[in-house]
N, C-alpha and C positions, 0 to 999 in steps of 0.2 A: 393489307388483309390477306392472310394465307387461305388456301383453298379449304382447309379443314377447320378454319376458325369458327367459333361459335356464331359470330355475326354473319359469316357467309352461309352457314347452315340455316340460320334463321331466315336470311333473305331468300334462300332457295325454297324453304318451306312456305314462306309468305307468297312467293310467286306461284308455286304449285297450288297453294290454297286459292289464290285469286283465279288461276286457270280453272280449277275445279268448279268454283262458283260461276265463272263465265260459261264454262262448258255446260253446267247444269241449266243455266238460264237459256242457253242456245238450244239444248236438248229439249227443254220444256216447251219453248216456242215452236220448235220443229214438230214435236208431237202434236201440239195444238193445230198447227198448219196442216199436217198430214191428216189429222182427224177431221178438219174442216173439208179437205178434199174428199175424204172418204164419205162424209155426210152428204156432200154435193153429188157424188156419183150415185148414191142411193136415191137421191131425188130424181136425177136424170133417168135412172133405170125404171122408175115408176111413173114417168110421164107418159101420157097418151100420145102427144105430138113430138116430133123431132125438134131439136134445137137447131138454130141457124149455124151455118158454116163459121161465122165469126165467133159465136159463143163457144162452139166446139173447139175452135182453134185457140181461143183465149184460155179455156180450161186445160187443154193439152199443154200449152206453154207454161201454165202455172205448175202443172204436175212435173214437167221436165225440170223447171227451175228448182223446185223444191227437192226433187230427187238428187239433182246435181249437188245441191248444198248439203244434204243431210244423209245420203244413202249409207255412209259408213257408220253413222252413229245411231241408226235405227235399232230399236229393241225388237224382239221377236214379234210382238203383237203388231208393231208398225210395219214390219216386213210383210206380214200377212196382209194388212190393209193396203199397203203400197202395191203388192202384187195383184190384189183384187182390182184396184183402180186401173193399173196398167193393162191387165188382161181385158177388162171391159172397154176401156178406151180404144185399145188396139183392135178388138173385135168389131167395135162400131166403126172405126176408121176403115177397116177392111171392107165391111159391108157398104159403107158409103162410097168407097173407091170404086166398087163394082157398079153402083147405081148412079153415081154422079157423072157429069160429062165434062170434058175439056180439062182446064187447069185445076179445077177443084178436085177432080178425080185423082190427078197426079199428086196433089197436095195431101189428100187423105192417104194415098198409098205410101207416101214418104213418112207420114206420121206413124203409120202402122209399122213400117220398117224400123224406125228409130225406137219405137216402144218394144219391139221384139228383143232388142238388146237388153233393155231394162228387165223384161220378163225373164230372160235367161239368167241374168245376174241375181235377181231376187229369188227365183225358183231354186237356183243352185245353193243359195244361202239356206233355204229351208231344207234342201236335200242334205246339206252338211250337218244340219241339226237333227237329221234322222227321219225326216218326213218323206213319204212316198208320193207318187202322183195320185194315188187313190186317196191319201190323206188330204192332199191339196184340193182335189175335187169335192170331197166330203165337206171340207171347211168352207169352200166357196158356196156350196149349196146352203150351208147354215148362214153365211153372210148375206146371201140373197134373201133368205127368209127374214133376216133382221130388218131389212129395208122394205119388205112388203107391207102394204097397208094392212092394218089389223082386220081380221075377218070378224064378222058379227058373231056374238056369243050365241050358242045354240040353246 
């Protein structure tokens, strides 16, 4: 079979088509997983009490694992949500590092440090798309309002 033969071309198209289908499924699953992490951070942000170190650490690890797997394939909306997640977990980790004692304090500080790299990466992607720091701040305020419990109708 030569490189330009019809069979070779069909085989290449078939492989690309299968890759596209697999990539679509991967991307769809990734979007669902990032959306679940976004929904969970909204729950955490509206809780009265703090979650335990273990729950915080587990959530942090899920976020890192998901970002490691899918950061390159995130669409713009998921970049926004990912940055929102990262910034909030990082901020909480920094606060907890200052208030916790001993090894937990160091672990929180390490989490915040690692998340800072992700925050820079995601923010730079938004910057490349033409968004300013003011745009990011404004959008974050909207995202916080999305997760706020509904206020009573007047």
